[in-house]
N, CA, C and O atoms as a CHARMM CRD file, in Angstrom:
* protein
*
  256
    1    1 UNK  N     87.44300  96.97400  96.92800 PROA 1      0.00000
    2    1 UNK  CA    88.21000  98.14600  96.57300 PROA 1      0.00000
    3    1 UNK  C     89.70800  97.86700  96.63600 PROA 1      0.00000
    4    1 UNK  O     90.51000  98.79600  96.53700 PROA 1      0.00000
    5    2 UNK  N     90.09500  96.61400  96.79900 PROA 2      0.00000
    6    2 UNK  CA    91.51900  96.29200  96.87600 PROA 2      0.00000
    7    2 UNK  C     92.23300  96.42600  95.54700 PROA 2      0.00000
    8    2 UNK  O     93.45200  96.59300  95.52200 PROA 2      0.00000
    9    3 UNK  N     91.51400  96.35700  94.45000 PROA 3      0.00000
   10    3 UNK  CA    92.13800  96.48600  93.13900 PROA 3      0.00000
   11    3 UNK  C     91.24700  97.36100  92.26100 PROA 3      0.00000
   12    3 UNK  O     90.56900  96.85900  91.36400 PROA 3      0.00000
   13    4 UNK  N     91.24900  98.67600  92.52000 PROA 4      0.00000
   14    4 UNK  CA    90.35000  99.55600  91.78100 PROA 4      0.00000
   15    4 UNK  C     90.68300  99.61800  90.30200 PROA 4      0.00000
   16    4 UNK  O     91.84600  99.52300  89.90900 PROA 4      0.00000
   17    5 UNK  N     89.66100  99.77500  89.49800 PROA 5      0.00000
   18    5 UNK  CA    89.85000  99.89200  88.05700 PROA 5      0.00000
   19    5 UNK  C     90.64900 101.15700  87.77200 PROA 5      0.00000
   20    5 UNK  O     90.32400 102.22400  88.29400 PROA 5      0.00000
   21    6 UNK  N     91.67600 101.05400  86.96400 PROA 6      0.00000
   22    6 UNK  CA    92.48900 102.19800  86.59900 PROA 6      0.00000
   23    6 UNK  C     93.65700 102.45800  87.52900 PROA 6      0.00000
   24    6 UNK  O     94.46600 103.34800  87.27200 PROA 6      0.00000
   25    7 UNK  N     93.75600 101.69200  88.61000 PROA 7      0.00000
   26    7 UNK  CA    94.86100 101.89800  89.54800 PROA 7      0.00000
   27    7 UNK  C     96.09800 101.16100  89.06300 PROA 7      0.00000
   28    7 UNK  O     96.01700 100.05400  88.53000 PROA 7      0.00000
   29    8 UNK  N     97.21700 101.78400  89.25500 PROA 8      0.00000
   30    8 UNK  CA    98.50300 101.18200  88.93100 PROA 8      0.00000
   31    8 UNK  C     99.32600 101.18900  90.21400 PROA 8      0.00000
   32    8 UNK  O     99.76600 102.24700  90.66300 PROA 8      0.00000
   33    9 UNK  N     99.53400 100.01900  90.80200 PROA 9      0.00000
   34    9 UNK  CA   100.24300  99.92100  92.07100 PROA 9      0.00000
   35    9 UNK  C    101.74500 100.03700  91.86100 PROA 9      0.00000
   36    9 UNK  O    102.30600  99.42100  90.95500 PROA 9      0.00000
   37   10 UNK  N    102.39200 100.83300  92.70600 PROA 10     0.00000
   38   10 UNK  CA   103.85100 100.96700  92.66400 PROA 10     0.00000
   39   10 UNK  C    104.38900 100.91300  94.08400 PROA 10     0.00000
   40   10 UNK  O    103.71100 101.29600  95.03700 PROA 10     0.00000
   41   11 UNK  N    105.60900 100.43500  94.20600 PROA 11     0.00000
   42   11 UNK  CA   106.24500 100.34400  95.52700 PROA 11     0.00000
   43   11 UNK  C    106.84400 101.68700  95.90300 PROA 11     0.00000
   44   11 UNK  O    107.35900 102.41300  95.05200 PROA 11     0.00000
   45   12 UNK  N    106.77100 102.00500  97.17200 PROA 12     0.00000
   46   12 UNK  CA   107.36700 103.22100  97.68200 PROA 12     0.00000
   47   12 UNK  C    108.88000 103.18100  97.50700 PROA 12     0.00000
   48   12 UNK  O    109.49400 102.12400  97.65400 PROA 12     0.00000
   49   13 UNK  N    109.47200 104.30400  97.19900 PROA 13     0.00000
   50   13 UNK  CA   110.92400 104.37700  97.06900 PROA 13     0.00000
   51   13 UNK  C    111.60900 104.28400  98.42900 PROA 13     0.00000
   52   13 UNK  O    112.81600 104.05200  98.50000 PROA 13     0.00000
   53   14 UNK  N    110.84700 104.46200  99.50600 PROA 14     0.00000
   54   14 UNK  CA   111.39900 104.38100 100.85400 PROA 14     0.00000
   55   14 UNK  C    111.22600 102.99200 101.47200 PROA 14     0.00000
   56   14 UNK  O    111.62500 102.77600 102.61600 PROA 14     0.00000
   57   15 UNK  N    110.64500 102.06400 100.74300 PROA 15     0.00000
   58   15 UNK  CA   110.43400 100.72200 101.26500 PROA 15     0.00000
   59   15 UNK  C    111.73400  99.93000 101.23800 PROA 15     0.00000
   60   15 UNK  O    112.49300  99.96900 100.26900 PROA 15     0.00000
   61   16 UNK  N    111.96600  99.21400 102.32500 PROA 16     0.00000
   62   16 UNK  CA   113.14000  98.33900 102.40000 PROA 16     0.00000
   63   16 UNK  C    112.76500  96.97000 101.85100 PROA 16     0.00000
   64   16 UNK  O    111.58400  96.66100 101.69000 PROA 16     0.00000
   65   17 UNK  N    113.75500  96.16700 101.57000 PROA 17     0.00000
   66   17 UNK  CA   113.50500  94.82500 101.04900 PROA 17     0.00000
   67   17 UNK  C    112.69000  94.02900 102.04600 PROA 17     0.00000
   68   17 UNK  O    113.07300  93.90700 103.21000 PROA 17     0.00000
   69   18 UNK  N    111.56500  93.48400 101.59600 PROA 18     0.00000
   70   18 UNK  CA   110.70900  92.68200 102.46600 PROA 18     0.00000
   71   18 UNK  C    109.72100  93.47900 103.29300 PROA 18     0.00000
   72   18 UNK  O    108.86900  92.89200 103.96000 PROA 18     0.00000
   73   19 UNK  N    109.81100  94.79500 103.26800 PROA 19     0.00000
   74   19 UNK  CA   108.88900  95.64600 104.03100 PROA 19     0.00000
   75   19 UNK  C    108.37700  96.73700 103.10200 PROA 19     0.00000
   76   19 UNK  O    108.67900  97.91500 103.29200 PROA 19     0.00000
   77   20 UNK  N    107.60800  96.34400 102.10600 PROA 20     0.00000
   78   20 UNK  CA   107.21500  97.28300 101.06100 PROA 20     0.00000
   79   20 UNK  C    105.79100  97.80500 101.23300 PROA 20     0.00000
   80   20 UNK  O    104.86700  97.08300 101.60600 PROA 20     0.00000
   81   21 UNK  N    105.66800  99.07000 100.94700 PROA 21     0.00000
   82   21 UNK  CA   104.37100  99.72900 100.89100 PROA 21     0.00000
   83   21 UNK  C    104.11500 100.03500  99.42700 PROA 21     0.00000
   84   21 UNK  O    105.00300 100.50500  98.71700 PROA 21     0.00000
   85   22 UNK  N    102.89200  99.76500  98.97800 PROA 22     0.00000
   86   22 UNK  CA   102.51600 100.07500  97.60600 PROA 22     0.00000
   87   22 UNK  C    101.44900 101.16200  97.61500 PROA 22     0.00000
   88   22 UNK  O    100.58300 101.19800  98.48900 PROA 22     0.00000
   89   23 UNK  N    101.53200 102.04300  96.62600 PROA 23     0.00000
   90   23 UNK  CA   100.59100 103.13900  96.46900 PROA 23     0.00000
   91   23 UNK  C     99.93200 102.98900  95.10800 PROA 23     0.00000
   92   23 UNK  O    100.60000 102.70100  94.11500 PROA 23     0.00000
   93   24 UNK  N     98.61500 103.18400  95.06500 PROA 24     0.00000
   94   24 UNK  CA    97.88000 103.09100  93.79600 PROA 24     0.00000
   95   24 UNK  C     97.83500 104.45600  93.13700 PROA 24     0.00000
   96   24 UNK  O     97.28400 105.40600  93.69400 PROA 24     0.00000
   97   25 UNK  N     98.41200 104.55000  91.96300 PROA 25     0.00000
   98   25 UNK  CA    98.34800 105.76500  91.15100 PROA 25     0.00000
   99   25 UNK  C     97.19800 105.62700  90.16100 PROA 25     0.00000
  100   25 UNK  O     96.68200 104.53200  89.93600 PROA 25     0.00000
  101   26 UNK  N     96.81200 106.73900  89.58300 PROA 26     0.00000
  102   26 UNK  CA    95.81500 106.70300  88.52600 PROA 26     0.00000
  103   26 UNK  C     94.40000 106.98700  88.98300 PROA 26     0.00000
  104   26 UNK  O     93.46800 106.92300  88.18100 PROA 26     0.00000
  105   27 UNK  N     94.22100 107.29700  90.24900 PROA 27     0.00000
  106   27 UNK  CA    92.90600 107.64100  90.77600 PROA 27     0.00000
  107   27 UNK  C     92.93900 109.11600  91.15600 PROA 27     0.00000
  108   27 UNK  O     93.81100 109.53200  91.91900 PROA 27     0.00000
  109   28 UNK  N     92.01400 109.91100  90.64400 PROA 28     0.00000
  110   28 UNK  CA    92.12200 111.36100  90.80700 PROA 28     0.00000
  111   28 UNK  C     91.76300 111.85800  92.21000 PROA 28     0.00000
  112   28 UNK  O     92.41300 112.77600  92.71000 PROA 28     0.00000
  113   29 UNK  N     90.76900 111.29200  92.84500 PROA 29     0.00000
  114   29 UNK  CA    90.27700 111.85400  94.10400 PROA 29     0.00000
  115   29 UNK  C     90.87800 111.20700  95.34500 PROA 29     0.00000
  116   29 UNK  O     90.87100 111.80600  96.42000 PROA 29     0.00000
  117   30 UNK  N     91.39200 110.00000  95.20700 PROA 30     0.00000
  118   30 UNK  CA    91.89900 109.28700  96.38100 PROA 30     0.00000
  119   30 UNK  C     93.24500 108.63800  96.08400 PROA 30     0.00000
  120   30 UNK  O     93.61700 108.42900  94.92900 PROA 30     0.00000
  121   31 UNK  N     93.96000 108.32600  97.15800 PROA 31     0.00000
  122   31 UNK  CA    95.20700 107.57700  97.08000 PROA 31     0.00000
  123   31 UNK  C     95.03200 106.35400  97.96200 PROA 31     0.00000
  124   31 UNK  O     94.61800 106.47000  99.11600 PROA 31     0.00000
  125   32 UNK  N     95.34500 105.18400  97.42800 PROA 32     0.00000
  126   32 UNK  CA    95.22100 103.94900  98.19000 PROA 32     0.00000
  127   32 UNK  C     96.60500 103.39800  98.49100 PROA 32     0.00000
  128   32 UNK  O     97.51300 103.46800  97.66300 PROA 32     0.00000
  129   33 UNK  N     96.74800 102.84800  99.69600 PROA 33     0.00000
  130   33 UNK  CA    98.02700 102.32300 100.16400 PROA 33     0.00000
  131   33 UNK  C     97.79700 100.92000 100.70500 PROA 33     0.00000
  132   33 UNK  O     96.81500 100.67400 101.40500 PROA 33     0.00000
  133   34 UNK  N     98.70500  99.99600 100.38200 PROA 34     0.00000
  134   34 UNK  CA    98.58200  98.62500 100.87600 PROA 34     0.00000
  135   34 UNK  C     99.96200  98.03800 101.16100 PROA 34     0.00000
  136   34 UNK  O    100.98400  98.60000 100.76900 PROA 34     0.00000
  137   35 UNK  N     99.97100  96.91000 101.84200 PROA 35     0.00000
  138   35 UNK  CA   101.18300  96.15100 102.13500 PROA 35     0.00000
  139   35 UNK  C    101.43600  95.22200 100.95300 PROA 35     0.00000
  140   35 UNK  O    100.56900  94.42200 100.60100 PROA 35     0.00000
  141   36 UNK  N    102.59900  95.31600 100.34500 PROA 36     0.00000
  142   36 UNK  CA   102.87700  94.50200  99.15400 PROA 36     0.00000
  143   36 UNK  C    102.94700  93.01100  99.46500 PROA 36     0.00000
  144   36 UNK  O    102.80500  92.18200  98.56600 PROA 36     0.00000
  145   37 UNK  N    103.16600  92.66500 100.72900 PROA 37     0.00000
  146   37 UNK  CA   103.21700  91.24400 101.09500 PROA 37     0.00000
  147   37 UNK  C    101.81300  90.66400 101.27500 PROA 37     0.00000
  148   37 UNK  O    101.66100  89.44900 101.40000 PROA 37     0.00000
  149   38 UNK  N    100.78000  91.52200 101.28900 PROA 38     0.00000
  150   38 UNK  CA    99.40400  91.08000 101.48200 PROA 38     0.00000
  151   38 UNK  C     98.49200  91.88700 100.56300 PROA 38     0.00000
  152   38 UNK  O     97.66800  92.67200 101.03300 PROA 38     0.00000
  153   39 UNK  N     98.64000  91.69300  99.25600 PROA 39     0.00000
  154   39 UNK  CA    97.90600  92.50200  98.28700 PROA 39     0.00000
  155   39 UNK  C     96.39900  92.30600  98.34600 PROA 39     0.00000
  156   39 UNK  O     95.64900  93.16300  97.87800 PROA 39     0.00000
  157   40 UNK  N     95.94500  91.20500  98.90800 PROA 40     0.00000
  158   40 UNK  CA    94.51000  90.97500  99.05600 PROA 40     0.00000
  159   40 UNK  C     94.00100  91.48900 100.40500 PROA 40     0.00000
  160   40 UNK  O     92.80500  91.41600 100.69100 PROA 40     0.00000
  161   41 UNK  N     94.89900  92.00200 101.21900 PROA 41     0.00000
  162   41 UNK  CA    94.54600  92.48400 102.54300 PROA 41     0.00000
  163   41 UNK  C     93.95300  93.88100 102.51100 PROA 41     0.00000
  164   41 UNK  O     93.56100  94.37800 101.45500 PROA 41     0.00000
  165   42 UNK  N     93.89200  94.50800 103.67400 PROA 42     0.00000
  166   42 UNK  CA    93.26600  95.82600 103.77300 PROA 42     0.00000
  167   42 UNK  C     94.02600  96.89300 102.99600 PROA 42     0.00000
  168   42 UNK  O     95.24000  96.81500 102.81100 PROA 42     0.00000
  169   43 UNK  N     93.27900  97.88300 102.55100 PROA 43     0.00000
  170   43 UNK  CA    93.81900  99.02000 101.81500 PROA 43     0.00000
  171   43 UNK  C     93.42100 100.28200 102.56700 PROA 43     0.00000
  172   43 UNK  O     92.25300 100.46700 102.90900 PROA 43     0.00000
  173   44 UNK  N     94.39300 101.14600 102.82200 PROA 44     0.00000
  174   44 UNK  CA    94.10700 102.44200 103.42700 PROA 44     0.00000
  175   44 UNK  C     93.77700 103.41900 102.31500 PROA 44     0.00000
  176   44 UNK  O     94.45100 103.44000 101.28500 PROA 44     0.00000
  177   45 UNK  N     92.74300 104.23200 102.51300 PROA 45     0.00000
  178   45 UNK  CA    92.31500 105.18000 101.49000 PROA 45     0.00000
  179   45 UNK  C     92.40000 106.59200 102.06800 PROA 45     0.00000
  180   45 UNK  O     91.85100 106.87300 103.13400 PROA 45     0.00000
  181   46 UNK  N     93.09100 107.46800 101.35300 PROA 46     0.00000
  182   46 UNK  CA    93.27500 108.85300 101.75900 PROA 46     0.00000
  183   46 UNK  C     92.76800 109.77600 100.65900 PROA 46     0.00000
  184   46 UNK  O     92.81500 109.42600  99.48000 PROA 46     0.00000
  185   47 UNK  N     92.28600 110.95000 101.04100 PROA 47     0.00000
  186   47 UNK  CA    91.97700 111.94400 100.01700 PROA 47     0.00000
  187   47 UNK  C     93.30200 112.36900  99.39400 PROA 47     0.00000
  188   47 UNK  O     94.35100 112.28000 100.03100 PROA 47     0.00000
  189   48 UNK  N     93.24900 112.82300  98.16700 PROA 48     0.00000
  190   48 UNK  CA    94.47100 113.25100  97.48100 PROA 48     0.00000
  191   48 UNK  C     95.15400 114.38200  98.25000 PROA 48     0.00000
  192   48 UNK  O     96.38200 114.41300  98.33600 PROA 48     0.00000
  193   49 UNK  N     94.37800 115.30700  98.80700 PROA 49     0.00000
  194   49 UNK  CA    94.96100 116.41400  99.56000 PROA 49     0.00000
  195   49 UNK  C     95.61200 115.91700 100.84300 PROA 49     0.00000
  196   49 UNK  O     96.69400 116.38600 101.19600 PROA 49     0.00000
  197   50 UNK  N     94.99200 114.99400 101.54300 PROA 50     0.00000
  198   50 UNK  CA    95.58400 114.43700 102.76800 PROA 50     0.00000
  199   50 UNK  C     96.89900 113.73600 102.45500 PROA 50     0.00000
  200   50 UNK  O     97.85700 113.84700 103.22000 PROA 50     0.00000
  201   51 UNK  N     96.95500 113.02100 101.34600 PROA 51     0.00000
  202   51 UNK  CA    98.18200 112.32200 100.95600 PROA 51     0.00000
  203   51 UNK  C     99.29100 113.32800 100.63900 PROA 51     0.00000
  204   51 UNK  O    100.43800 113.13400 101.04200 PROA 51     0.00000
  205   52 UNK  N     98.95200 114.39800  99.91900 PROA 52     0.00000
  206   52 UNK  CA    99.95700 115.43500  99.63000 PROA 52     0.00000
  207   52 UNK  C    100.47800 116.05400 100.92600 PROA 52     0.00000
  208   52 UNK  O    101.67800 116.28800 101.06500 PROA 52     0.00000
  209   53 UNK  N     99.58900 116.31600 101.86200 PROA 53     0.00000
  210   53 UNK  CA   100.00600 116.87000 103.16100 PROA 53     0.00000
  211   53 UNK  C    100.93700 115.90500 103.88900 PROA 53     0.00000
  212   53 UNK  O    101.95100 116.32000 104.45100 PROA 53     0.00000
  213   54 UNK  N    100.59400 114.62200 103.87800 PROA 54     0.00000
  214   54 UNK  CA   101.43400 113.60900 104.52500 PROA 54     0.00000
  215   54 UNK  C    102.82800 113.58200 103.90300 PROA 54     0.00000
  216   54 UNK  O    103.83000 113.58500 104.61800 PROA 54     0.00000
  217   55 UNK  N    102.89200 113.55600 102.58100 PROA 55     0.00000
  218   55 UNK  CA   104.19100 113.50800 101.89600 PROA 55     0.00000
  219   55 UNK  C    105.02000 114.74900 102.18400 PROA 55     0.00000
  220   55 UNK  O    106.23000 114.65800 102.39500 PROA 55     0.00000
  221   56 UNK  N    104.37300 115.91000 102.19200 PROA 56     0.00000
  222   56 UNK  CA   105.10000 117.14100 102.48700 PROA 56     0.00000
  223   56 UNK  C    105.69800 117.08600 103.89700 PROA 56     0.00000
  224   56 UNK  O    106.86700 117.42400 104.08400 PROA 56     0.00000
  225   57 UNK  N    104.91100 116.66400 104.88400 PROA 57     0.00000
  226   57 UNK  CA   105.39900 116.55200 106.26100 PROA 57     0.00000
  227   57 UNK  C    106.51800 115.51500 106.36000 PROA 57     0.00000
  228   57 UNK  O    107.51500 115.73700 107.04700 PROA 57     0.00000
  229   58 UNK  N    106.35400 114.40100 105.68600 PROA 58     0.00000
  230   58 UNK  CA   107.36500 113.34500 105.69700 PROA 58     0.00000
  231   58 UNK  C    108.68100 113.87000 105.14000 PROA 58     0.00000
  232   58 UNK  O    109.73800 113.66600 105.73800 PROA 58     0.00000
  233   59 UNK  N    108.62000 114.53900 104.00900 PROA 59     0.00000
  234   59 UNK  CA   109.83300 115.05200 103.37800 PROA 59     0.00000
  235   59 UNK  C    110.51500 116.09700 104.24500 PROA 59     0.00000
  236   59 UNK  O    111.74300 116.12300 104.33400 PROA 59     0.00000
  237   60 UNK  N    109.73300 116.96000 104.88600 PROA 60     0.00000
  238   60 UNK  CA   110.30000 117.99200 105.74700 PROA 60     0.00000
  239   60 UNK  C    111.01200 117.37600 106.94500 PROA 60     0.00000
  240   60 UNK  O    112.09000 117.83400 107.32300 PROA 60     0.00000
  241   61 UNK  N    110.42700 116.34900 107.54400 PROA 61     0.00000
  242   61 UNK  CA   111.02200 115.71500 108.72100 PROA 61     0.00000
  243   61 UNK  C    112.18200 114.79900 108.32300 PROA 61     0.00000
  244   61 UNK  O    113.16200 114.67900 109.05800 PROA 61     0.00000
  245   62 UNK  N    112.06800 114.15800 107.16700 PROA 62     0.00000
  246   62 UNK  CA   113.09500 113.23100 106.71500 PROA 62     0.00000
  247   62 UNK  C    114.34500 113.96000 106.22400 PROA 62     0.00000
  248   62 UNK  O    115.46000 113.46200 106.37800 PROA 62     0.00000
  249   63 UNK  N    114.16000 115.10700 105.64900 PROA 63     0.00000
  250   63 UNK  CA   115.28400 115.83100 105.05300 PROA 63     0.00000
  251   63 UNK  C    115.51300 117.19000 105.69400 PROA 63     0.00000
  252   63 UNK  O    116.43500 117.90600 105.30300 PROA 63     0.00000
  253   64 UNK  N    114.70700 117.55300 106.65400 PROA 64     0.00000
  254   64 UNK  CA   114.78600 118.88900 107.24100 PROA 64     0.00000
  255   64 UNK  C    115.70300 118.95200 108.36700 PROA 64     0.00000
  256   64 UNK  O    115.87500 120.01500 108.96400 PROA 64     0.00000
């Protein structure tokens, strides 16, 4: 599941040089997250709703 069909990996806009997180777009029910320095390594899988909740909390704490 490290490279799901239809996934398009993109780097987080909050990633610093050399410490990048990639998120797989293009999957309707889940969001996958991996370390860009280890693309063959483990992938974290979240439900789409859990990911939206995480981003909302992150934005509130980061900019609130």
